[in-house]
N, C-alpha and C positions, 0 to 999 in steps of 0.2 A: 414235286417229286425230291426225296432226299434220298441222295446215290452216295454209298460208300465202294470207295476204292479200296481195294487188296490186292498182295502181290505175294507171290515167294520170297525168301530172304536172299533169292541171288540176284535180285535189282539190286544191291548194292547204293542205294541212295544217301544211305547216311542217317544218324539220328536227327539231326536239324532241317532236312528237306522232309523227312518222312512225320515230324510233329508238325511242322507249319502247314503240312497239305492233310493231316490227317488219314495217313495213310495206315491200314491194317496189315501187319505181316504176319505170315504163315512161315517159321521156324523149319527148313529142312534139315535133317540129322547129319553131324560126322560122328562117325564111330573111331574110337582111338582102343586098339585092345579088344576088350568086353565090353566099354564105356562106351553110350552114347550120349551125345551132346546136341543141344539147339544149337543152330546156327547164330550168330549176332547178341546169343542171350548167354549160354553157358563156357563159350570157347571164342578165343580170339585167335588171328592167325598166326602169333609166336608160339602159339601151342601147336601147329601144324610143322612150324619149320623144327621144334624142339623134337619131336614126334620123330620126324623123316629123318633128323639128324641122330637119333638114338637106335632108331629100329631099321634104318635103309630100307621102309616100304611107306608107301601113302596109306593116309588113313582110309578107310571108306565113307562114301557118303551113302545115304537114304532117304530115298522118296516118301512124301505122306503118304498116307493110306486113305481111302474113299471116307471110312470112317472118320478119320481126323479130320480131312476136309468137311465134311458133313457139319463137325461138333465145330469148328472154326466159323464156318458161313453164317451158323445158327446166332451165335455169339456176336459176329459182326453185323448180323441183320437188324439187331435189335434197334429200336428207334430210326429204322429205314427201311425205305419202300422197296430198294434194290441194290443189288450189290454188284461190281463189275470186278472178276478176279485175273491178275496175269499170272501165268505160268513160266517156268525155265522153259526155253525149246522143247519140243515133244520128241527132238529127236538125241536131246541130252538126258535125259529123264521121262520115269514113267508117272511125274506130279500129275501132268495134264489129265492123263486119260484118269487117272484118280478123280481129279477135282470135277472132270465132266460127269463121272457118275454118282457123284456126291451132289450136284447141282440139281440134279434130277427130282431129289426129294423135296425142291422149294418152289414149286409152281410156276416156272418162269420169272421169279425173283432173284435170281442167280446167274449172271453170263461170265462164261469161261473163254479166257484168250489164250491161244498160244502165242507166246511171243514171238517165236521163231528164233530167239535171241540167247542172251544173257548178258549177268553183268548189268553196266548202264546201258546197254543196248536193250535189254529190257525195261530198263528204269526210266531210257527216253519215253516210251511208250505210256507207262505209267504215268508220267509226270503228265503228258500231252491230255491224257485220259482228265488229269485233274483241272488243266485248262480248259478243255471241254465242259465240263462239269459247271465251272465259274460262268460261262459263258449260257447255262441255262439250259443245254441240251439233256434230251433225256436219255436213257441208260441205253436202249436201243440203237437211239443216234450216235450216242459216242461210240458204241462197239463198230459200228457200220465203219466210221471215219476213221477208228484205229485199226482196223482190220485192212484197210486200203494202203494206209501207212507201212504196215509191218514189212512188207518187202523193200521199203525204202530207206531201214534204219541200216546205217554201217556200225557194225559191231565186227573190230578189227582190234587184233593188240599184237604186240612184239614181247617175248620172253626174252631173258638174259641168258639163258641155258635151257636145253633140253630134258635135262635131268627130271622132271616131275612128269613131263610128257612122256618121257621112256619108261619112267616106273608104273606110269597108268596105261602103258601098251599102246600110246598116241605115236610113238616115234620107235625106230629099231636101234638097236646099239651102234650099229655101224652109223645110223646117221647121228647119233647123240656125240660120239667119240669123233667123228670127221667134223661137227659144227665146232667143237671145243677146239682142235686143231686149228683151224681156218677161220675159227673167231665168227661163225655164220649164225644170223640171227633171222628165224623164219618170221615172215607177216601170216598171223592167222587168222581168217577169216571166217564171218557166218555167212553161209549162202541163204539163198530166198526161200531156201526150203527149212534152214534152221542147222544145217550139218557143218561141221568145222572143217575146214580144209585149208592147207598150207597153198599160199597162192607165189609168193616170190623169197628170195633168201637175199638179204643185206650181210654186207661183211664189215668188219670193223669193231671198234666199241659202240656199247650202246648208247654214247651220246650221238656218236656219227650216224647209226642207225634209227636213232628218233626223229632225229633232222631230215635225214631220207625219206622216212616212212610219212613224216607229215607232208612233206612236199610232194610225195605222189597222192598223197589225199587231194591236198588241194588240185592238181592237175586230175584227178579223176573225178571230184567232184566241183564241178563249174558252178551248180546251182542247189544249194541247201538252205535248208529251213534255218533262220538266223536267229530263233528264238532262245537255244542254249545247245553248248559242247558239254559234256564230260570227258575230263582227263582221268582216268581208273587206274590204279595201280596196285603192288600187291607188295607193298612197304617198300617202294621203292626210294633210291637215294636221292634225297632232295637235290641235289644238283641236275639229276636227271629230270626229275619233275619240273623247276624251273627252266630248263631247256625246251621243255617241251612246252611250256606256257608261253615262252617267248616266240616260239615256231608258230605257235595257232594264232597268236596276238597280230604277228604280222604277216601271215597269208590267209587269215580268214576275217570276217566281220559278223560274228555272236553278239548277241544281247549280253549274254552271260556266258562263263568259262566257269566250269563249276568242277574241282578237283574233290575226288571220292578215293577213299579205299575198297579193295578187294576183299571181301567178306571169308570166313573158314572154307565155305562150300567150294569157290574161285581159286581161292590159293591153294587148296588140295590139290588141283590139277594144273596150276600154274605156274607155282611157285614164286621164290621173292623177284621182285628187280622187273618184272613184268610190266607192262606199260601199254595203254591202248588210250585213243582218240576217239569217240564217239558221238554221232549225231545222226541227225534225220536228213536226205537227200530231198530233191525235189524233181 
């Protein structure tokens, strides 16, 4: 059975991994003013930063329609027997419901998975599906295994400031101003239902906060899938990324640690210098 793995562009896997694993990507939309752009194709994160700096408001993002997903699935199924598609969390976007509607047109050949995650939390599931595909599992078996793993994905990140979260209506003005004065950086996690929640607050420089964040992850997740870990960030300072890599290497034992950059959809909501360490627990 020839199986095609596809995902919304919000998986943030980067061009190399996408090409190596022949992953089909459905680009969600970023809207600047009256112009619409395809995530990862027509727009890059720096365009987001420039737009917010010039206009003081966030760009809009848009999910795909059922018709757009249907056209995408039809093309991706060419030469394949089945397709498994991964959506950004249904709590964050209507993409999943649209993809499910579209899948009904393909007589059981298209399987749609709610990742209940975003960025490389979603990407971890995509990559695990690619691993299972290489092992020769059927599409139904892969989906069953992935569905069991979904609640075990650690999707978390620490933003440098709350400006983008405030502009997006995800934190109050008082909280944003208080965080600036006190140098507070919240830990944002995705819960088992795919909802983003603030778990705790770190105080001090981002460098100090990232060290503490990774130390807390190690304390929380004593057992984890060692296959891979992603360090994903939105145009973060190299020094901050290097600190994260060093801390992960010292505290964990992953077979590979992969650095990726957040795409335009994720950047639109978290802002520059946000960083997360993402992996699957056991």
